[in-house]
PAFILO-883024 format. One line per 5 residues: their letters; for each residue x negated, z, y negated of N, C-alpha, C. Coordinates in pm, whole numbers, plus 50000, padded with zeros to 5 digits. Layout:
N
A> X:Z:Y:X:Z:Y:X:Z:Y; ...
//
This chain:
380
MQFRE> 52252:02689:28970:52297:02675:29116:52377:02539:29158; 52371:02468:29214:52446:02360:29275:52526:02381:29384; 52665:02308:29394:52753:02332:29529:52672:02300:29639; 52584:02220:29644:52525:02176:29755:52419:02268:29811; 52370:02357:29722:52327:02478:29769:52405:02579:29852
IIGQE> 52515:02564:29840:52595:02670:29868:52662:02635:30033; 52659:02733:30138:52692:02688:30251:52857:02678:30291; 52892:02573:30388:53032:02614:30413:53140:02578:30268; 53257:02614:30290:53365:02625:30159:53382:02502:30127; 53349:02427:30217:53402:02286:30120:53533:02247:30080
ETKKH> 53648:02282:30133:53744:02266:30056:53756:02349:29961; 53691:02461:29928:53706:02505:29782:53607:02463:29704; 53514:02388:29738:53440:02307:29623:53489:02177:29582; 53554:02117:29675:53650:02019:29631:53733:02035:29529; 53813:02146:29551:53925:02193:29459:53889:02207:29332
LIQTV> 53740:02274:29315:53689:02332:29190:53643:02207:29126; 53612:02086:29167:53567:01986:29108:53664:01910:29072; 53779:01917:29125:53873:01844:29090:53949:01881:28989; 53956:02029:28956:54021:02083:28843:53934:02042:28700; 53808:02017:28727:53720:01961:28619:53770:01809:28597
KENRV> 53771:01730:28707:53790:01604:28674:53934:01569:28634; 54035:01665:28649:54166:01632:28607:54168:01736:28499; 54059:01781:28437:54094:01856:28313:54193:01963:28344; 54203:02068:28415:54275:02109:28487:54173:02303:28481; 54096:02318:28383:54021:02412:28403:54089:02558:28355
SHAQL> 54121:02638:28421:54216:02774:28365:54097:02868:28299; 54138:02911:28175:54028:02989:28121:54018:03112:28175; 54095:03187:28259:54065:03310:28344:54109:03278:28507; 53990:03304:28557:54010:03282:28731:53950:03383:28791; 53990:03404:28906:53966:03527:29025:53919:03467:29155
FLGPE> 53821:03452:29149:53717:03427:29257:53733:03538:29346; 53830:03515:29470:53851:03629:29559:53808:03616:29731; 53727:03674:29729:53633:03680:29906:53591:03764:29927; 53570:03800:30055:53488:03868:30142:53341:03907:30083; 53268:03972:30088:53100:03980:30080:53043:03904:30140
GSGSL> 52966:03801:30095:52873:03752:30167:52973:03594:30213; 53064:03581:30144:53144:03460:30152:53092:03367:30076; 53030:03368:29964:52964:03261:29826:53040:03261:29732; 53137:03391:29700:53205:03388:29590:53151:03369:29446; 53041:03429:29449:52948:03447:29327:52858:03308:29317
PLAVA> 52782:03273:29421:52753:03147:29396:52818:03041:29346; 52952:03005:29444:53021:02921:29397:53117:02920:29241; 53097:03060:29172:53126:03068:29032:53041:03031:28957; 52923:03046:28991:52821:03012:28878:52779:02830:28909; 52811:02778:29036:52787:02652:29047:52887:02588:28974
YAQYI> 53034:02662:28976:53152:02591:28909:53115:02571:28770; 53069:02704:28687:53012:02676:28552:52928:02594:28501; 52795:02576:28598:52688:02478:28579:52797:02325:28585; 52844:02310:28696:52938:02189:28672:52989:02150:28564; 53105:02271:28494:53157:02215:28393:53070:02201:28272
CCESK> 52950:02267:28256:52870:02249:28149:52757:02123:28170; 52802:02076:28305:52661:01970:28329:52663:01859:28221; 52542:01796:28176:52590:01670:28072:52556:01556:28109; 52569:01539:28258:52570:01414:28341:52620:01436:28468; 52755:01491:28505:52811:01524:28606:52808:01394:28736
GENDS> 52784:01440:28832:52797:01368:28977:52932:01363:29008; 52940:01280:29086:53099:01262:29175:53147:01411:29224; 53062:01470:29295:53075:01568:29380:52967:01703:29360; 52892:01728:29215:52816:01816:29184:52747:01779:29064; 52721:01886:29013:52602:01869:28884:52467:01802:28898
CGECG> 52410:01728:28779:52294:01636:28801:52180:01733:28862; 52180:01895:28795:52054:01962:28853:51938:01910:28730; 51972:01810:28672:51843:01760:28589:51827:01779:28438; 51959:01792:28388:51977:01800:28230:51968:01922:28159; 51926:01910:28040:51876:02043:27992:51993:02156:28020
SCRKY> 52144:02132:28035:52206:02224:28053:52183:02296:28222; 52184:02230:28287:52151:02252:28433:52049:02320:28457; 51917:02279:28407:51782:02328:28381:51822:02491:28354; 51859:02499:28241:51898:02617:28195:51972:02748:28294; 52084:02661:28355:52161:02745:28436:52112:02750:28558
LKLIH> 52006:02692:28631:51908:02706:28721:51843:02822:28716; 51798:02850:28591:51738:03016:28570:51801:03098:28514; 51916:03085:28519:52048:03179:28424:51991:03214:28297; 51934:03135:28216:51891:03145:28098:51975:03092:27988; 52085:02969:28039:52169:02940:27937:52225:03018:27830
PDLHF> 52174:02981:27738:52261:03071:27587:52424:03096:27588; 52502:03005:27663:52616:03038:27677:52685:03068:27818; 52604:03106:27887:52635:03186:27995:52616:03327:28019; 52681:03430:28030:52661:03554:28029:52745:03612:28179; 52661:03736:28214:52710:03772:28341:52738:03933:28260
SYPFF> 52838:03992:28361:52871:04118:28355:52893:04159:28504; 52852:04292:28544:52838:04304:28658:52838:04496:28679; 52871:04550:28799:52833:04694:28771:52689:04759:28777; 52653:04838:28711:52535:04894:28662:52551:05072:28686; 52416:05111:28677:52396:05263:28718:52356:05300:28569
ARHKD> 52422:05345:28482:52385:05383:28334:52296:05476:28311; 52188:05506:28223:52108:05606:28213:52167:05647:28083; 52214:05590:28004:52246:05616:27873:52371:05569:27833; 52492:05605:27787:52617:05602:27756:52625:05440:27661; 52500:05410:27624:52512:05294:27545:52491:05173:27623
DTAIT> 52419:05179:27749:52356:05086:27822:52479:04978:27855; 52441:04847:27889:52526:04755:27908:52451:04663:28014; 52517:04542:28073:52476:04446:28169:52352:04414:28110; 52337:04408:27965:52231:04346:27919:52078:04391:27940; 52122:04555:27962:51968:04625:27960:51946:04610:28111
FLAEW> 52038:04539:28189:51963:04517:28340:51929:04379:28360; 51943:04288:28263:51983:04152:28282:51832:04089:28376; 51729:04104:28284:51616:04107:28402:51603:04132:28539; 51652:04226:28596:51665:04250:28724:51759:04162:28786; 51878:04138:28701:52006:04092:28778:51956:03917:28789
RNVFL> 51886:03871:28693:51832:03721:28734:51745:03710:28836; 51667:03823:28848:51585:03816:29000:51624:03861:29102; 51739:03926:29120:51798:03947:29229:51867:03835:29280; 51958:03795:29169:52055:03668:29200:51987:03558:29252; 51843:03498:29175:51788:03375:29198:51726:03408:29360
ENPYL> 51711:03541:29392:51613:03542:29510:51745:03519:29635; 51866:03583:29609:51985:03603:29692:52107:03592:29624; 52180:03465:29642:52323:03471:29570:52438:03547:29631; 52387:03562:29751:52497:03619:29828:52499:03772:29823; 52405:03846:29729:52403:03954:29728:52558:04070:29741
GIDDW> 52523:04197:29812:52632:04287:29777:52571:04375:29728; 52661:04471:29690:52636:04581:29606:52533:04679:29633; 52505:04696:29760:52413:04775:29851:52278:04704:29795; 52249:04587:29811:52136:04516:29759:52110:04530:29592; 52222:04534:29511:52203:04562:29380:52155:04675:29385
RNQFD> 52239:04799:29429:52166:04915:29410:52046:04949:29440; 51961:04898:29559:51886:04890:29623:51717:04875:29523; 51766:04793:29415:51695:04776:29292:51656:04885:29230; 51736:04999:29209:51727:05108:29134:51716:05251:29197; 51647:05315:29123:51651:05475:29138:51774:05513:29093
AENKQ> 51885:05448:29186:52032:05526:29123:52060:05672:29153; 51964:05764:29235:52008:05861:29285:52140:05864:29310; 52209:05980:29242:52400:05987:29286:52466:05938:29167; 52415:05828:29094:52487:05799:29000:52595:05688:29067; 52708:05658:29009:52798:05570:29076:52770:05454:28951
ANINI> 52802:05331:29059:52801:05217:28939:52958:05194:28874; 52921:05141:28751:53076:05078:28705:53052:05023:28580; 53147:04991:28519:53101:04853:28448:53200:04958:28298; 53131:04980:28216:53155:05094:28128:53252:05046:27981; 53259:05137:27913:53334:05092:27796:53229:05022:27706
AECHQ> 53144:05057:27683:53031:04990:27583:52964:04842:27646; 52993:04825:27787:53006:04691:27834:53130:04604:27777; 53233:04686:27773:53394:04593:27751:53341:04557:27630; 53276:04610:27543:53280:04602:27368:53186:04480:27371; 53066:04482:27451:52961:04391:27451:53061:04257:27495
IIHKL> 53121:04242:27609:53189:04120:27643:53276:04062:27504; 53349:04149:27443:53420:04094:27362:53349:04065:27246; 53239:04141:27201:53128:04082:27077:53087:03914:27166; 53044:03913:27277:52974:03819:27304:53102:03671:27328; 53196:03712:27376:53282:03589:27368:53357:03568:27221
SLKPF> 53335:03623:27135:53374:03584:27005:53290:03508:26933; 53179:03477:27002:53068:03388:26917:53100:03259:26969; 53077:03130:26874:53086:03011:26881:52984:02962:26994; 53022:02871:27078:52904:02815:27160:52793:02779:27132; 52700:02829:27181:52514:02743:27094:52524:02632:27150
ESEYK> 52529:02579:27264:52506:02434:27301:52608:02357:27363; 52667:02429:27487:52760:02373:27577:52891:02356:27520; 52993:02258:27564:53102:02285:27514:53180:02410:27540; 53122:02464:27652:53224:02591:27680:53123:02698:27677; 53159:02819:27665:53085:02953:27680:53150:03019:27809
VLIMW> 53082:03075:27892:53124:03131:28009:53091:03253:28046; 53173:03334:28074:53121:03470:28132:53158:03490:28288; 53085:03519:28337:53125:03540:28510:53068:03723:28507; 53212:03761:28547:53212:03929:28584:53214:03928:28758; 53092:03980:28795:53073:04015:28917:53143:04163:28966
LPEYL> 53248:04162:29063:53285:04274:29105:53362:04398:28992; 53486:04303:28945:53564:04364:28846:53679:04509:28886; 53635:04507:29020:53699:04636:29101:53600:04790:29005; 53475:04760:28972:53455:04889:28915:53458:04931:28744; 53576:04800:28683:53636:04841:28569:53711:04957:28601
DKEGN> 53736:05039:28511:53806:05155:28496:53922:05110:28375; 53982:05256:28396:54100:05177:28271:54047:05163:28113; 53911:05136:28132:53867:05095:27993:53848:04945:28007; 53891:04880:28140:53879:04743:28147:54040:04716:28064; 54115:04768:28032:54222:04745:27955:54190:04687:27804
TLLKV> 54076:04708:27746:54028:04670:27608:53984:04536:27642; 53975:04460:27778:53953:04345:27747:54066:04238:27760; 54199:04280:27774:54327:04213:27801:54327:04123:27692; 54305:04132:27584:54331:04019:27513:54259:03919:27474; 54110:03955:27521:53992:03862:27519:54000:03760:27639
IEEPA> 54099:03838:27762:54143:03730:27875:54227:03631:27860; 54375:03701:27794:54498:03644:27768:54471:03535:27627; 54417:03549:27556:54385:03460:27460:54253:03456:27380; 54176:03390:27480:54031:03383:27459:54029:03300:27319; 53868:03270:27311:53838:03183:27175:53871:03027:27266
QKTLF> 53870:02963:27181:53876:02814:27220:53717:02794:27321; 53764:02715:27430:53649:02677:27520:53589:02796:27559; 53642:02887:27600:53614:03011:27645:53624:03023:27812; 53557:03065:27897:53579:03066:28053:53578:03222:28107; 53643:03233:28173:53638:03414:28187:53675:03406:28342
LLVAQ> 53543:03387:28440:53553:03393:28575:53503:03542:28645; 53660:03592:28716:53568:03737:28780:53592:03704:28948; 53481:03749:28973:53433:03748:29119:53439:03869:29193; 53563:03868:29269:53600:04022:29358:53618:03992:29475; 53623:04146:29563:53627:04116:29670:53764:04230:29717
NSDQI> 53821:04318:29657:53927:04363:29656:54007:04329:29586; 54127:04264:29560:54228:04262:29445:54318:04414:29427; 54304:04485:29538:54382:04618:29529:54314:04682:29449; 54203:04655:29428:54130:04783:29359:54099:04726:29176; 54166:04620:29172:54115:04539:29032:54237:04608:28961
LNTIL> 54254:04617:28833:54372:04662:28714:54462:04562:28745; 54581:04619:28744:54702:04497:28751:54682:04424:28637; 54661:04492:28539:54691:04419:28379:54598:04312:28388; 54488:04322:28428:54378:04204:28472:54412:04126:28563; 54459:04152:28656:54484:04077:28781:54619:03983:28739
SRTQL> 54716:04026:28665:54804:03922:28649:54762:03831:28556; 54657:03829:28453:54602:03737:28378:54522:03653:28446; 54500:03624:28559:54392:03543:28593:54471:03458:28686; 54433:03332:28696:54432:03263:28807:54358:03245:28942; 54426:03255:29068:54353:03303:29197:54270:03165:29261
VKINR> 54124:03199:29282:54098:03114:29374:54059:03170:29467; 54131:03130:29592:54099:03223:29707:53991:03161:29808; 53878:03267:29841:53803:03204:29933:53786:03278:30059; 53771:03201:30172:53770:03268:30296:53626:03312:30337; 53634:03405:30457:53511:03417:30536:53416:03295:30565
LEDRV> 53323:03287:30572:53262:03180:30639:53253:03203:30780; 53287:03060:30824:53296:02995:30985:53166:03060:31070; 53186:03122:31186:53046:03150:31250:52955:03019:31268; 53007:02934:31280:52968:02764:31308:52858:02765:31204; 52924:02748:31102:52838:02730:30940:52711:02844:30940
IRETL> 52728:02971:30964:52630:03090:30954:52572:03022:31047; 52576:03002:31163:52472:02947:31302:52410:02851:31257; 52488:02771:31192:52397:02643:31178:52314:02644:31073; 52335:02735:30980:52251:02750:30877:52112:02842:30894; 52169:02934:30989:52006:02983:31015:51910:02936:31109
VNRHH> 52003:02842:31161:51852:02761:31261:51804:02610:31176; 51887:02585:31063:51806:02459:31000:51745:02516:30863; 51816:02616:30823:51738:02694:30681:51661:02776:30720; 51648:02874:30838:51549:02992:30881:51484:02964:31007; 51508:02858:31051:51441:02828:31157:51475:02912:31278
ADENR> 51589:02973:31277:51614:03086:31407:51654:03019:31520; 51599:03094:31650:51668:03066:31784:51827:03034:31775; 51854:02941:31845:51973:02914:31854:52067:02983:31921; 52020:03086:32033:52097:03191:32089:52089:03295:31979; 51986:03345:31921:51962:03454:31841:52066:03453:31734
AARIA> 52064:03295:31661:52166:03266:31550:52261:03280:31559; 52354:03225:31702:52512:03233:31740:52555:03381:31772; 52432:03467:31793:52509:03645:31818:52473:03668:31658; 52388:03655:31596:52404:03717:31451:52491:03658:31370; 52549:03541:31437:52671:03470:31314:52795:03558:31368
YLSEG> 52767:03562:31494:52924:03645:31539:52934:03796:31510; 52818:03868:31515:52836:03998:31481:52834:04013:31297; 52788:03895:31225:52804:03919:31097:52954:03899:31041; 53027:03866:31132:53192:03846:31063:53210:03793:30961; 53136:03649:30955:53165:03557:30845:53066:03625:30704
NYQAA> 52977:03716:30724:52928:03776:30605:52751:03729:30597; 52708:03570:30526:52628:03541:30552:52517:03650:30476; 52512:03768:30399:52438:03822:30368:52386:03916:30474; 52485:03963:30550:52476:04058:30658:52395:03990:30792; 52434:03855:30792:52338:03792:30884:52216:03765:30838
LRQLN> 52166:03730:30718:52030:03725:30639:51976:03881:30689; 52018:03975:30677:51959:04095:30694:51910:04116:30846; 52011:04086:30927:52001:04068:31068:51867:03988:31110; 51888:03913:31040:51805:03783:31103:51649:03837:31026; 51633:03913:30958:51507:03944:30903:51472:04087:30958
EEVNN> 51566:04173:31062:51533:04273:31115:51456:04239:31245; 51345:04358:31277:51289:04327:31406:51379:04318:31486; 51367:04309:31621:51441:04287:31745:51454:04450:31759; 51619:04470:31764:51647:04625:31763:51677:04652:31899; 51686:04780:31919:51737:04836:32050:51877:04909:32024
NFDLF> 51961:04868:31974:52105:04883:31951:52175:04937:32077; 52140:04838:32175:52250:04842:32287:52180:04959:32355; 52063:04982:32377:51999:05092:32446:52079:05245:32396; 52060:05222:32256:52079:05363:32171:52219:05387:32197; 52287:05264:32188:52446:05295:32170:52520:05375:32331
IKWLR> 52474:05281:32436:52502:05307:32554:52462:05455:32627; 52361:05483:32574:52275:05622:32579:52380:05723:32524; 52375:05689:32391:52474:05754:32326:52603:05824:32360; 52693:05700:32377:52825:05739:32490:52832:05785:32614; 52711:05768:32689:52701:05832:32806:52675:05956:32838
LCVSN> 52582:06031:32717:52556:06163:32681:52659:06228:32651; 52752:06146:32550:52880:06222:32521:53008:06244:32638; 52995:06134:32731:53131:06151:32834:53067:06232:32941; 52906:06284:32934:52890:06360:33050:52882:06521:32980; 52906:06523:32828:52893:06655:32753:52775:06732:32773
QVAQV> 52647:06652:32753:52516:06717:32763:52506:06737:32601; 52538:06834:32585:52506:06886:32412:52351:06904:32403; 52270:06955:32487:52142:06960:32450:52052:06774:32406; 52112:06720:32502:52041:06594:32517:52127:06503:32404; 52248:06541:32355:52326:06452:32256:52235:06525:32086
IDHVD> 52197:06634:32105:52155:06689:31981:52013:06610:31962; 51921:06588:32082:51790:06527:32081:51853:06359:32041; 51926:06333:32104:51968:06144:32070:51997:06143:31913; 52066:06246:31863:52097:06245:31713:51996:06257:31652; 51899:06343:31653:51761:06318:31593:51712:06164:31589
VIAKL> 51710:06112:31684:51624:05957:31700:51732:05876:31641; 51863:05904:31606:51938:05824:31558:51922:05860:31367; 51905:05994:31388:51877:06043:31210:51761:05959:31138; 51660:05918:31215:51535:05887:31190:51541:05730:31171; 51628:05661:31187:51621:05539:31201:51652:05456:31040
GRENQ> 51692:05513:30940:51722:05507:30808:51870:05438:30808; 51877:05441:30665:52019:05426:30671:52085:05296:30725; 52008:05182:30701:52060:05036:30726:52032:05011:30858; 51967:05074:30927:51952:05065:31080:52052:05149:31156; 52111:05261:31069:52199:05376:31107:52369:05282:31104
KGLLR> 52362:05214:31008:52473:05096:30972:52480:04981:31094; 52353:04931:31125:52337:04857:31212:52405:04890:31314; 52365:04989:31381:52415:05041:31517:52550:05084:31546; 52613:05140:31416:52757:05164:31389:52832:05031:31411; 52816:04949:31330:52852:04806:31319:52852:04756:31479
YGIKL> 52749:04754:31512:52710:04714:31686:52789:04765:31768; 52814:04901:31773:52922:04964:31843:53031:04947:31832; 53111:04937:31689:53228:04889:31688:53277:04724:31749; 53160:04652:31738:53169:04524:31793:53216:04551:31915; 53134:04643:32033:53128:04659:32143:53263:04722:32232
IRESI> 53321:04802:32134:53467:04845:32135:53561:04748:32134; 53519:04674:32074:53643:04560:32034:53637:04476:32105; 53534:04469:32190:53510:04367:32319:53587:04428:32413; 53585:04521:32441:53653:04615:32549:53809:04660:32537; 53839:04622:32400:54010:04593:32335:54030:04494:32393
MILSG> 53945:04363:32370:53980:04231:32385:54000:04231:32567; 53919:04283:32642:53962:04280:32774:54055:04350:32832; 54079:04484:32763:54222:04540:32776:54331:04495:32750; 54325:04347:32674:54433:04306:32582:54438:04161:32683; 54350:04133:32806:54356:04019:32876:54272:03910:32844
ANSLV> 54195:03924:32697:54133:03808:32670:53986:03792:32710; 53954:03742:32804:53798:03746:32877:53696:03655:32848; 53727:03585:32720:53624:03504:32682:53534:03536:32599; 53434:03566:32674:53335:03638:32591:53184:03616:32582; 53178:03458:32579:53080:03411:32622:52952:03445:32524
HLTSE> 52983:03490:32379:52859:03534:32295:52784:03655:32321; 52840:03756:32433:52789:03850:32489:52669:03815:32579; 52536:03910:32605:52453:03906:32703:52519:03954:32804; 52433:03931:32934:52489:03997:33070:52518:04117:33072; 52400:04182:32999:52383:04347:33015:52525:04390:32897
ELEFV> 52535:04328:32802:52680:04363:32715:52818:04344:32789; 52803:04224:32856:52942:04198:32943:52954:04269:33036; 52856:04356:33104:52881:04421:33227:52915:04568:33175; 52819:04609:33047:52888:04735:32992:53010:04724:32928; 53080:04678:32867:53213:04644:32814:53347:04650:32909
TRLSN> 53277:04552:33018:53369:04541:33119:53390:04690:33216; 53297:04762:33224:53307:04897:33291:53344:04974:33184; 53306:04963:33045:53409:05053:32974:53539:05043:32972; 53595:04897:32961:53729:04883:32933:53818:04941:33089; 53759:04942:33174:53778:05021:33304:53797:05182:33270
AINLA> 53741:05214:33211:53707:05373:33178:53786:05416:33033; 53838:05339:32954:53898:05413:32844:54055:05320:32833; 54123:05350:32731:54250:05277:32729:54244:05242:32572; 54363:05198:32523:54365:05142:32356:54369:05246:32288; 54406:05348:32301:54437:05491:32230:54269:05520:32241
KAEAL> 54177:05552:32296:54044:05614:32321:53986:05498:32199; 53992:05369:32267:53918:05272:32208:53966:05241:32031; 54099:05285:31982:54089:05298:31870:54037:05426:31757; 54037:05525:31843:54026:05669:31806:53857:05632:31784; 53768:05592:31900:53625:05560:31865:53562:05456:31753
IVEME> 53646:05352:31722:53654:05244:31625:53681:05346:31478; 53769:05425:31492:53776:05496:31363:53694:05576:31331; 53646:05681:31433:53564:05764:31378:53417:05668:31326; 53358:05571:31396:53239:05517:31393:53269:05422:31228; 53388:05388:31208:53417:05324:31040:53377:05409:30952
RSHYH> 53444:05559:30988:53466:05648:30902:53299:05700:30880; 53194:05687:31004:53058:05738:30970:52994:05650:30879; 53033:05507:30930:52976:05396:30827:52985:05444:30673; 53112:05455:30656:53142:05502:30522:53062:05610:30476; 53031:05702:30535:52969:05791:30497:52811:05778:30484
VERNA> 52795:05719:30558:52657:05648:30542:52595:05591:30458; 52702:05505:30411:52650:05464:30263:52662:05541:30181; 52716:05650:30139:52731:05748:30067:52634:05817:30097; 52503:05810:30157:52420:05919:30173:52462:06060:30228; 52540:06052:30320:52580:06184:30408:52435:06232:30486
NPKIL> 52416:06342:30500:52307:06399:30602:52345:06337:30716; 52213:06245:30761:52254:06184:30870:52278:06279:31015; 52182:06388:31027:52184:06472:31128:52323:06526:31144; 52377:06619:31044:52502:06613:31038:52599:06550:31082; 52596:06422:31001:52715:06315:31034:52720:06281:31179
FLDVS> 52598:06245:31215:52621:06167:31380:52628:06313:31481; 52613:06425:31441:52612:06553:31529:52764:06556:31546; 52833:06575:31442:52995:06551:31389:53046:06434:31469; 53009:06309:31458:53099:06208:31539:53051:06196:31683; 52932:06264:31698:52905:06263:31873:53024:06391:31937
LLFVK> 53045:06509:31881:53131:06570:31903:53264:06546:31955; 53323:06458:31834:53446:06396:31826:53461:06273:31976; 53322:06238:32007:53326:06110:32091:53320:06201:32213; 53267:06310:32231:53294:06405:32376:53456:06466:32344; 53546:06486:32244:53637:06534:32255:53734:06424:32313
ILKFN> 53706:06271:32275:53797:06165:32275:53757:06150:32430; 53608:06114:32472:53579:06048:32600:53608:06160:32735; 53556:06288:32690:53541:06377:32819:53676:06486:32822; 53729:06490:32708:53845:06589:32720:53979:06518:32673; 53949:06394:32656:54077:06319:32607:54162:06355:32540
TLPKG> 54081:06424:32391:54202:06482:32296:54166:06387:32184; 54252:06308:32150:54246:06233:32046:54323:06262:31925; 54255:06196:31814:54300:06269:31679:54444:06209:31653; 54482:06305:31584:54623:06256:31528:54636:06189:31453; 54751:06093:31452:54781:05971:31383:54732:05848:31471
TQYIT> 54657:05819:31590:54596:05732:31632:54733:05614:31685; 54702:05528:31663:54833:05431:31662:54884:05413:31818; 54783:05406:31967:54818:05368:32061:54873:05478:32118; 54898:05609:32086:54950:05697:32153:55073:05684:32160; 55087:05697:32310:55235:05707:32358:55290:05847:32422
//
């Protein structure tokens, strides 16, 4: 992976390159950024640049023996650790290395759901187990085979439980010329004992402009559709790619019909509509909920006096304007909270009919009967 292949993040790239030029490469670093921001490809490109045999001013050469092996993720001094769905207690990341290489090379911006979809995970939870921790210690105790450095990139250390404490010594006092690069999304979920031993590399969400230009230039998307997807993706390039690859959906019609049925308290029709939503499939259900949250937030923008909503279509603008006249901040907050909760449960394979019927009845209480959940922030 070369820096030039990674979209945006120009300041972070410059910072990483400068640390190599000034010989300030910290042995343990935490690449912290939201999903789809490019944290993982940045870590790989950084490792490749460090190990490149013919470094350029702003990137690895891409042609030396080290780079060619890095480009295929087969360099003997490059190691990966990541959450996996263990079938046996002795399974480690190496067990799933072939799948990992294929998924990363196809899409370096992958999220945990994209990784999960490669397996028949059933109800198994992803984690980084004690066997993997022991494997990491063993791998990092070896001398480099070819490069000056040996590198371990751990994706999503949030999935390390207390077993992660076995890695403290190798993180704090690694063998010479050993790099430990952690790639995380939420520092609050990382063991404090590990967090305190790393140097932070903060990676911001991607700008809408960067995603829009990438969709147009790399994927030949229509300019208007690219702008709309960039806005809805909220800086997540992976989410933008998912939306780009989806057929044009009817989320607008589905969502406004859902709200109108709830407002009018037409229970029989609500049940029929829930059946329609339940048949959409998990990813489309999540997309519908994210879209609904966006529209409600636009209504909040209008209620707050921010009327610069040029990214909306004329139909959407008309709808959110009407909605802002029919609800207040407290109701808007309650609707968003319920949809975010539903999104969480959809990700975890909740029964869609039961889930969407439940949230529909809560919508009825909020919109028809003005009954707000306890703890709603804007209740006066």
